[in-house]
N, C-alpha and C positions, 0 to 999 in steps of 0.2 A: 703433789708427789712428796712422798715420804723420802727419809734418807737413803733407804734400802733400794727403793724405785729409781731414785735419782742417780744411785751409784750403777745399777744396771745399766741405765740408759747411758751414762758416761763411758761404761766399759764397752758397751756396743759401738758407740761413736768412735772409741779408739781403735775398734777392730774395723770400723768402715775405713777410718784415717788409714790405718795401716793397708788395708787392701787396695785403697786408691793409690797409695805411695807404690805398691808393688805392680799397679796397672801402669805407673809412668815408667818404671823401669821395663817391664815386659813391652810396651809399646815402642819404646825407645830402641830396644834390643831388635823387635821386629823390623824397625823402620832400617836398621842397618844390615838387614838379611834379606831384602828383597832385590830380586835380580830378574832381569828379563825386559821385554819391550814395555810392559805397564809399569816400570819402577817408579817413575816419578810422580804419577797421581797417587799410587798406592802409598809410597814413601810420605807424601803430603799429608795423607789421610790418618796414617799411623801417628806422624807427629803431632797432629791435630787432637789425636786421641791422647797421646800423652800428657798435652798442655792441659786437656779437660780434666784428665784424672788428678793432675796437679791441683786444679781449682777445686775439684770435689774435695781432695783431702784437705785442704785449707778451710773449706765450709765446715767439714766436720770437726776439724780442730777448734773452730771458733765456736761451734756448739759445745765443744767440752768445757771451754774456758766459761762462756755464758753460764753454763751449770756449776762453776766453780770447780771444774776437774783439772787435771793436769793431761795436757796431750801428750801421747806416747811418742816415742823415739824410734819404736820399730817400724821395719817394714813386712808387709804380710809376705806370707809364703811364695816362693820364686821356684819354678820346675823348669829345668832346660831339658826340653825333650829332644833337641838337636833336629826336630822336623823343621825345614825352613822354606818348604814349598808353600806357595801362597794360600793355596787350599789350606794346608795344615794349620799356617799362622791363622786363617780366619775360623777355621772349626776351633781352635784353642781361645782366640778371641771372644767367639759366641759362649764357650764355657764360662769365661771369667766375666762376661756382662750377665749372664743367668746368675751366677753366685753374687754379683754386686746387686743385683735386684733382690735377690733374697734377704741380704741383709738391710736394705732398706724398707722391705715389706716388714721385716721382724721390727724395726724400728717404728713403723707407723702402728703397728700392733701395740707396742709398749706405750706410745704417745697417745694413742686413743684417749680421748676424755681427760688427757691430764694436761695437755699442753698445746693450744693452737698452734704457737710457732714451731714447736717440733712437728706436730701433724703435717703443717704446710710444707715445712722443709722436706719431710720425708716424701710427700706426695709430689712435690717439684723433682727431687732426685729418682723417685719411679718412673716418672714420665721421661725425664732425659735418658735413663737407662733403658726403657722399653724402646724408644726411638733409636738407641744404638744398637739394641738387639735387630731391630727390624733393619737397620741398614746392612748389619753382617749377613743377617739371612738373606736379602736381597743380593748381596754380592756372592753369595755361595749357590745362587741358583744358576741354572744353566741359561743362556740367553733363550728368551722366549717363555721361559717357565714361569708360571703366574701362581704355581702351589707353594707355600711355604716349604724351606728348607727342612729335611729331616736327617738326623744323623744316624737312623738304622742302617 
């Protein structure tokens, strides 16, 4: 990887780190805003997502330093929609996970043929994000529905 390619990867990894840190804040906020009969398991799931986003941010930061870069101190964009119905929270989570997945696919594209380590890291993260998307998709389905959720 030449210097400009490496910088492009470092910049993307910093973007991923910022995005994952925004996920920590987002999921923590969501966990505080859940009310109703199913609060306890949903709050637990949201807290788990916040913890996992922090782990993902840390991994991205480690990749930045591995490449000789400087980890960002920024947090990605946060949008307060003031929608706190569990369905709204899950739909916002679905969009967040899709955006994260797109970043990891972009990283895979940049890393292909350049670094086995970065390729494997990107593939692992893509796998984890796709599983998160599946969880959220299944949570958004009506009981008994087998077809994937659509936001149409």
